C-alpha positions as semicolon CSV with decimal commas, in nm:
position;residue;x (nm);y (nm);z (nm)
1;M;1,584;3,196;0,000
2;V;1,875;3,217;-0,243
3;P;2,184;2,995;-0,236
4;V;2,436;3,277;-0,276
5;R;2,731;3,261;-0,036
6;L;2,555;2,971;0,128
7;W;2,854;2,745;0,078
8;R;3,224;2,823;0,102
9;S;3,341;2,505;-0,066
10;A;3,621;2,542;-0,317
11;G;3,567;2,409;-0,666
12;P;3,444;2,491;-1,016
13;G;3,121;2,646;-0,887
14;R;3,309;2,923;-0,704
15;G;3,315;3,171;-0,992
16;R;2,951;3,106;-1,061
17;A;2,862;3,172;-0,697
18;L;3,043;3,506;-0,711
19;L;2,849;3,601;-1,024
20;L;2,522;3,510;-0,854
21;A;2,623;3,713;-0,549
22;G;2,677;4,018;-0,767
23;L;2,341;3,973;-0,936
24;L;2,176;3,935;-0,596
25;L;2,320;4,261;-0,466
26;L;2,206;4,440;-0,782
27;L;1,853;4,306;-0,728
28;L;1,851;4,412;-0,365
29;R;1,979;4,760;-0,442
30;Q;1,714;4,809;-0,708
31;A;1,446;4,691;-0,465
32;A;1,564;4,929;-0,196
33;K;1,573;5,226;-0,435
34;Q;1,218;5,157;-0,546
35;E;1,106;5,190;-0,185
36;V;1,290;5,511;-0,093
37;G;1,049;5,759;0,058
38;R;0,792;5,502;0,166
39;T;0,848;5,550;0,536
40;S;0,502;5,492;0,682
41;P;0,262;5,202;0,637
42;P;-0,022;5,268;0,392
43;E;-0,388;5,222;0,459
44;P;-0,406;4,846;0,424
45;L;-0,647;4,566;0,358
46;R;-0,951;4,536;0,581
47;G;-0,837;4,572;0,941
48;E;-0,468;4,521;0,870
49;G;-0,356;4,862;0,988
50;E;-0,552;4,873;1,311
51;S;-0,372;4,826;1,641
52;S;-0,448;4,511;1,835
53;G;-0,435;4,713;2,158
54;R;-0,079;4,636;2,267
55;P;0,260;4,623;2,098
56;P;0,354;4,279;1,968
57;P;0,613;4,078;2,160
58;N;0,972;4,045;2,050
59;V;1,014;3,749;1,816
60;V;1,295;3,522;1,700
61;F;1,190;3,321;1,396
62;V;1,436;3,046;1,304
63;K;1,372;3,029;0,931
64;T;1,420;2,670;0,817
65;H;1,483;2,581;0,453
66;K;1,203;2,483;0,212
67;T;0,936;2,446;0,479
68;G;0,699;2,734;0,401
69;S;0,909;2,967;0,615
70;S;0,908;3,252;0,361
71;T;0,530;3,282;0,398
72;L;0,555;3,325;0,773
73;Q;0,852;3,559;0,741
74;N;0,645;3,788;0,516
75;L;0,367;3,796;0,775
76;L;0,619;3,893;1,044
77;F;0,787;4,151;0,817
78;R;0,445;4,314;0,771
79;L;0,386;4,305;1,146
80;G;0,719;4,475;1,206
81;E;0,649;4,742;0,947
82;R;0,304;4,821;1,087
83;H;0,443;4,869;1,438
84;N;0,775;5,028;1,332
85;L;0,973;4,754;1,507
86;T;1,351;4,727;1,501
87;V;1,471;4,427;1,303
88;A;1,798;4,243;1,373
89;F;1,945;4,215;1,024
90;P;2,251;4,020;0,910
91;R;2,564;4,233;0,888
92;Y;2,606;4,121;0,527
93;T;2,346;4,033;0,264
94;Y;2,034;3,854;0,385
95;Q;2,141;3,566;0,613
96;F;2,346;3,524;0,929
97;A;2,665;3,370;0,782
98;Y;2,486;3,043;0,715
99;P;2,583;2,756;0,747
100;Q;2,793;2,867;1,044
101;R;2,621;2,852;1,380
102;F;2,467;3,186;1,467
103;A;2,688;3,433;1,655
104;A;2,603;3,777;1,790
105;A;2,884;3,920;1,577
106;F;2,685;3,837;1,263
107;V;2,420;4,102;1,347
108;E;2,411;4,457;1,212
109;P;2,445;4,706;1,503
110;L;2,134;4,881;1,631
111;P;2,031;5,187;1,431
112;P;2,058;5,527;1,601
113;G;1,783;5,583;1,855
114;A;1,689;5,217;1,895
115;A;1,718;5,062;2,240
116;R;1,684;4,697;2,141
117;Y;1,590;4,463;1,861
118;N;1,230;4,346;1,834
119;L;1,245;4,095;1,547
120;L;1,504;3,852;1,413
121;L;1,371;3,672;1,105
122;S;1,652;3,580;0,864
123;H;1,812;3,244;0,788
124;L;2,052;3,117;1,052
125;R;2,176;2,799;1,216
126;L;2,044;2,785;1,570
127;A;2,269;2,870;1,863
128;A;2,027;2,969;2,138
129;G;2,287;3,116;2,371
130;E;2,415;3,355;2,106
131;L;2,061;3,457;2,012
132;G;2,006;3,539;2,378
133;R;2,295;3,787;2,359
134;V;2,115;3,976;2,082
135;M;1,745;3,951;2,156
136;P;1,557;4,057;2,472
137;P;1,505;3,780;2,729
138;D;1,126;3,792;2,686
139;S;1,147;3,710;2,313
140;L;0,919;3,444;2,167
141;Y;1,099;3,175;1,968
142;L;0,918;3,032;1,665
143;T;1,015;2,796;1,384
144;I;0,841;2,579;1,126
145;L;0,880;2,217;1,011
146;R;0,748;2,035;0,705
147;E;0,692;1,668;0,626
148;P;1,050;1,539;0,578
149;V;1,006;1,364;0,243
150;R;0,863;1,677;0,080
151;T;1,123;1,893;0,253
152;F;1,413;1,688;0,120
153;Q;1,260;1,668;-0,226
154;S;1,230;2,048;-0,233
155;V;1,577;2,106;-0,087
156;F;1,726;1,877;-0,351
157;A;1,544;2,052;-0,636
158;Y;1,633;2,401;-0,514
159;Y;1,998;2,343;-0,418
160;R;2,094;2,079;-0,671
161;S;2,363;2,300;-0,823
162;T;2,494;2,446;-0,496
163;V;2,516;2,177;-0,228
164;P;2,838;1,981;-0,299
165;A;2,679;1,640;-0,239
166;F;2,405;1,718;-0,490
167;R;2,624;1,900;-0,739
168;A;2,829;1,584;-0,788
169;L;2,532;1,439;-0,980
170;A;2,503;1,724;-1,229
171;G;2,387;1,594;-1,563
172;H;2,249;1,268;-1,429
173;P;1,899;1,207;-1,575
174;R;1,748;1,092;-1,241
175;T;1,954;1,281;-0,988
176;L;1,743;1,233;-0,673
177;A;1,710;0,858;-0,723
178;A;2,079;0,830;-0,810
179;F;2,182;1,019;-0,497
180;L;1,967;0,802;-0,271
181;Q;2,098;0,481;-0,424
182;A;2,436;0,552;-0,262
183;P;2,427;0,882;-0,071
184;A;2,748;0,814;0,123
185;R;2,935;0,815;-0,209
186;Y;2,853;1,184;-0,257
187;Y;2,804;1,313;0,097
188;D;3,100;1,438;0,299
189;P;2,979;1,533;0,650
190;A;3,299;1,730;0,712
191;D;3,204;1,977;0,437
192;A;2,990;2,250;0,593
193;G;2,838;2,310;0,252
194;N;2,661;1,975;0,287
195;G;2,452;2,087;0,583
196;L;2,130;2,065;0,384
197;A;2,219;1,734;0,219
198;R;2,103;1,528;0,517
199;N;1,843;1,608;0,786
200;P;1,822;1,972;0,671
201;M;1,565;2,079;0,931
202;A;1,764;1,924;1,216
203;F;2,076;2,095;1,081
204;D;1,903;2,435;1,080
205;L;1,798;2,377;1,442
206;G;2,156;2,312;1,544
207;L;2,147;1,934;1,575
208;E;2,435;1,710;1,468
209;A;2,302;1,381;1,337
210;G;2,620;1,178;1,389
211;G;2,599;0,860;1,595
212;E;2,321;0,612;1,652
213;E;1,957;0,675;1,565
214;G;1,831;0,529;1,891
215;G;1,912;0,607;2,249
216;S;1,802;0,870;2,496
217;R;2,025;1,141;2,350
218;W;1,769;1,239;2,088
219;D;1,488;1,243;2,343
220;R;1,690;1,497;2,542
221;E;1,771;1,702;2,232
222;L;1,407;1,722;2,126
223;E;1,298;1,814;2,477
224;R;1,560;2,089;2,480
225;L;1,424;2,229;2,153
226;N;1,072;2,212;2,292
227;R;1,187;2,428;2,583
228;T;1,358;2,672;2,346
229;F;1,060;2,732;2,117
230;Q;0,727;2,868;2,235
231;L;0,575;2,732;1,913
232;V;0,690;2,505;1,632
233;L;0,454;2,548;1,338
234;I;0,379;2,256;1,107
235;A;0,353;2,340;0,737
236;E;0,088;2,076;0,664
237;H;-0,130;2,241;0,932
238;F;-0,027;2,598;0,863
239;D;-0,361;2,761;0,940
240;E;-0,400;2,576;1,270
241;S;-0,043;2,675;1,355
242;L;-0,115;3,039;1,272
243;L;-0,412;3,046;1,506
244;L;-0,190;2,917;1,786
245;A;0,070;3,181;1,696
246;R;-0,201;3,445;1,700
247;E;-0,254;3,390;2,073
248;L;0,118;3,421;2,148
249;L;0,162;3,731;1,933
250;G;-0,159;3,905;2,039
251;L;-0,281;3,949;1,681
252;R;-0,624;3,991;1,532
253;L;-0,751;3,749;1,271
254;E;-0,705;4,009;0,996
255;E;-0,333;4,023;1,073
256;L;-0,293;3,656;0,977
257;V;-0,368;3,699;0,606
258;Y;-0,107;3,550;0,373
259;V;-0,040;3,402;0,033
260;R;0,202;3,115;-0,014
261;L;0,543;3,248;-0,115
262;N;0,858;3,098;-0,268
263;V;0,668;2,798;-0,403
264;R;0,841;2,583;-0,664
265;Q;0,657;2,527;-0,992
266;G;0,531;2,169;-0,977
267;G;0,649;2,141;-0,618
268;G;0,466;1,870;-0,428
269;D;0,302;1,737;-0,742
270;E;0,573;1,487;-0,831
271;A;0,480;1,131;-0,742
272;L;0,758;0,942;-0,568
273;A;0,793;0,566;-0,584
274;P;0,743;0,397;-0,244
275;G;1,101;0,275;-0,245
276;L;1,231;0,628;-0,297
277;V;1,013;0,756;-0,013
278;R;1,161;0,491;0,217
279;R;1,515;0,589;0,119
280;I;1,446;0,957;0,184
281;R;1,310;0,878;0,529
282;A;1,599;0,649;0,612
283;W;1,858;0,906;0,499
284;N;1,680;1,185;0,688
285;W;1,591;0,981;0,997
286;L;1,652;1,267;1,240
287;D;1,422;1,500;1,047
288;V;1,156;1,227;1,060
289;R;1,196;1,202;1,436
290;L;1,199;1,580;1,478
291;Y;0,885;1,623;1,269
292;R;0,688;1,350;1,443
293;Y;0,780;1,488;1,785
294;F;0,663;1,842;1,710
295;Q;0,360;1,728;1,513
296;A;0,245;1,555;1,832
297;V;0,324;1,870;2,034
298;L;0,112;2,076;1,793
299;W;-0,190;1,849;1,824
300;R;-0,169;1,856;2,203
301;R;-0,179;2,234;2,181
302;V;-0,476;2,222;1,946
303;E;-0,654;1,998;2,195
304;R;-0,593;2,251;2,472
305;Y;-0,704;2,531;2,239
306;G;-1,033;2,349;2,186
307;Y;-1,144;2,165;1,873
308;T;-1,474;2,353;1,846
309;R;-1,303;2,688;1,885
310;M;-1,034;2,590;1,636
311;K;-1,291;2,475;1,379
312;G;-1,484;2,802;1,399
313;E;-1,173;3,018;1,375
314;L;-1,035;2,813;1,086
315;E;-1,354;2,878;0,891
316;A;-1,330;3,250;0,963
317;L;-0,960;3,265;0,871
318;R;-1,004;3,074;0,546
319;S;-1,295;3,295;0,446
320;L;-1,077;3,599;0,511
321;L;-0,790;3,448;0,312
322;Q;-1,020;3,387;0,016
323;E;-1,153;3,742;0,036
324;T;-0,799;3,880;0,050
325;R;-0,683;3,680;-0,251
326;E;-0,985;3,786;-0,454
327;T;-0,918;4,148;-0,358
328;C;-0,545;4,151;-0,427
329;L;-0,449;3,897;-0,688
330;A;-0,493;3,896;-1,064
331;G;-0,513;3,516;-1,050
332;D;-0,325;3,213;-0,928
333;A;0,051;3,205;-0,882
334;V;0,236;3,216;-1,214
335;G;0,581;3,131;-1,346
336;P;0,867;3,382;-1,346
337;E;0,819;3,476;-1,711
338;E;0,465;3,594;-1,629
339;T;0,545;3,779;-1,305
340;A;0,601;4,155;-1,291
341;D;0,969;4,239;-1,242
342;E;0,932;4,393;-0,896
343;L;0,733;4,093;-0,769
344;R;0,944;3,817;-0,924
345;P;1,111;3,588;-0,668
346;W;1,477;3,506;-0,711
347;Q;1,514;3,211;-0,947
348;P;1,764;2,930;-0,889
349;D;1,895;2,764;-1,202
350;T;1,742;2,428;-1,110
351;A;1,378;2,523;-1,042
352;A;1,116;2,783;-1,135
353;I;0,972;2,977;-0,839
354;L;0,618;3,107;-0,870
355;G;0,509;3,463;-0,803
356;Y;0,195;3,675;-0,815
357;N;0,059;3,968;-1,008
358;L;-0,175;4,219;-0,846
359;R;-0,520;4,301;-0,975
360;P;-0,509;4,606;-1,198
361;G;-0,694;4,916;-1,089
362;L;-0,658;4,874;-0,711
363;P;-0,688;5,202;-0,517
364;P;-0,341;5,329;-0,417
365;A;-0,368;5,242;-0,047
366;Q;-0,502;4,896;-0,117
367;H;-0,241;4,838;-0,386
368;A;0,036;4,919;-0,138
369;S;-0,105;4,676;0,117
370;C;-0,151;4,398;-0,139
371;H;0,199;4,465;-0,272
372;R;0,349;4,387;0,068
373;L;0,145;4,069;0,090
374;V;0,313;3,924;-0,221
375;L;0,654;4,091;-0,194
376;P;0,926;3,822;-0,220
377;E;1,175;3,772;0,060
378;L;1,476;3,949;-0,088
379;Q;1,284;4,257;-0,197
380;Y;1,113;4,289;0,142
381;H;1,440;4,236;0,326
382;A;1,608;4,509;0,120
383;R;1,312;4,742;0,170
384;L;1,309;4,713;0,548
385;Y;1,687;4,733;0,574
386;H;1,690;5,058;0,376
387;R;1,402;5,192;0,583
388;Q;1,587;5,115;0,907
389;Y;1,942;5,217;0,812
390;G;1,897;5,455;0,520
391;R;2,145;5,262;0,308
392;E;2,169;4,956;0,090
393;L;2,267;4,607;0,200
394;R;2,638;4,535;0,218
395;A;2,794;4,262;0,008
396;Q;2,978;3,976;0,173
397;P;3,350;4,065;0,195
398;G;3,531;3,906;-0,095
399;D;3,232;3,930;-0,328
């Protein structure tokens, strides 16, 4: 995900944000033009193009920030393309007016001939009632959470120059530690641009973290979210989560293949001092509570699924993932300077995002299938939008 038009805060970064917005639209237009004429799915990887026997259900995926959500979004984009599903796209650019709460007015109208939307997969801030005005009542609701310390570390690295609370520390040699020494000095909760600066996952799911940490209010809020979502995936148990999603979506094992997308170079490798970990957890206490609640929900579902069954299917899935990577990829993920232009993820100015190169010499049909597997979020979004509407994405008014 790219932090363009994410924040509407006034200040010295405004002109820079407008420049980034222009560059983003240029990238998206180029991506869409490259895909003109590709209107039917190619012959894919082993089994990927075969029907599972029934159309997939309608899906709302609430795409949280820096949680592994781009990987799941790619899988769902490919599902939609295989079945020619109608996607609910943002009216402008690639997100639903984030960080505002979602509203039906943010959605591009249905294309001619479509009766309803089948998929809604772009970044938004949850407002379940408004989503219900757009998506069919039988839609499945999915989201994903990640361990809160790693989430906040990644959010800080990715949005350090865009979130006002983080931007205030520009030039500091140890910005994360400095922020957590006195976060209230930099954090203004009244600034909507600071939504990701504290409890970012809870913010994405529509929660307001004001008030006391204890009390029954949060129990009720978490129970409400549990009723809203048919499945909350956990990034640290992504494969187990996918197998649970497979049952809900009616997919075959071959339709679960993925590679990890939008991964930060060095992400997750940085060792954090125990004191810094404690500060991150204290500052993001609602994310900690949210994560622990849904981690427990996931393991109860795994227990019902059956440990023996899960173990066998995990082995089969991981074997298939290895086979797919060996078939498609020229090697491990590489930095942006080594990634082919059309497969290079958008790069923030505070982190390097890894991408993939495809194996040379793949047969055309297999190349097309592998290409979709590694296609970054913005390029895939632009491709499907052009396929559905026959035009390029619109810029945000004022850009």
